[in-house]
N, C-alpha and C positions, 0 to 999 in steps of 0.2 A: 609401357615404360615403367610404370609402379611394379608390375608383375616381375620384370627382370630384376628389379632392385630388391624385391622381396625374395626372388629365388636366390639371389647372391647373399642376402642375409641368411637364408636357409643352409646354403653349402658352407658358410664361414663362420657361423655363429659359435661352433665349438673352439675354433682357433683364436677369434678375436672378441667374442662377446657381442650380444645383440645390442647392448647401449651404445658402444663404442662404434659399431657399423652404422647404425641409425643416426648418430650424430654426424659422422663423415658424409653419409649420403643424403643427410637432410631428409630422413623419412621418419614418419610418425612411429614412436616406439611402441604404443599400446596397438596401433595397426599391425605392427610386424609381429607382435605376440599373438594377436587374433589370427593372423595369417599362418603362423607356426603351429597354432592350436587347431586349425582347420585342416592341416596338410594330410592327416591320416584319413579324414573323411573325403578329401579331394582324391586321394590315391584309390581308396576304394570304390568310389564312384566311377573313376576312370577305368578300373579293372573291370567293373560290371559293364561299362559302356563297350569296352573291347570285347568282352565275352558274348554279348548279346548278339551281334551280327552272326557269330559263328553258329549260335543256336538257331537263328533264323534260317541261316543257309542249310542247316541239317534238316529243319522240319520241311523246308521247300524241297530239298533232294529227296526226302523221304516220300513226300506226295508224288513227285515225279517217278520215283522208283516203283510205286505202286501202279503206275500208268494213269494217275490223275493229272488232268489238265483243267485247272480251276480258274475261272475268271474273278475279278475283284467283286463284281456284283453278287455272285453266288456266295463267296467268302463272307461278304457283309450281310447277306441274308441268314446264313448259317450261324454267325456270331450273334445276331440280334435274338435268336431264339433264346439262348441262355442269359442273355442281357450283357454280353460282352461288347464293349464299345471301344472303337480305336479313335485316335484324334484325326480329325480331318483338317486340311488346309481350306480356308474359305477364299472364295474368289473375292476380289474386291469389287464393290458395287459401282457402277457407273450411273450416276445420278442425272447427269446432264449429258445429252447429245446434241451438240451444236449442229445447226444446218450448215452444210458446205458451203452455200452461198450467202449465208446471213452475214452481214458486216459485224465486226466486233463493236462491243458496247463503247461509247465514247469516255474518254478519260476526262471527265468534267473538272477534276481538281489538277490536272496536269501533274500528278505525282507529288504534289504539295500538300501534305496532310496537315500543316501548321494553321491552326485557327486563331485568329486575333481575339475572338470574343466567343461566348457560349452561343451555341446553336448556328453558328456561321457555316460549318461544313459538317456532314454526317456521311460516314462511310462504314461499311460492313462486309461480311463475309457469310455466305451460307455453306456450312460444312455438314456433310453426313454424319450423323451419330447413329450408331448401331444399338438399337434396343434389345433387351433380352427376347429370346423367342423369335428373333427375325433373322 
């Protein structure tokens, strides 16, 4: 929603002025000025993002044109030699595998977490936290 408003400000700032448009749209004027200042960088980043897949396709087609059929493991091994690293998506960790026949844990507080006094009810959650190197 805010992006559409800021795009409107960008498109009509010359005709009406940023201050007036921001007042009518109830948008932060400093935020709009920051948005306008970053417009060039966003356009350049978008142009680079649009050009990169074209280059990737050319490289891929070039490899195929030379008769190379290369799987991802070989590419990874060859990239490691000179120290080139790609980004990998990590699989989520499944830390608990419940038994199919195991009964669910009983809800001893019946979803009522209000305690009338200290140390009356204790509840918690165990969450997997990834540490570096794992």
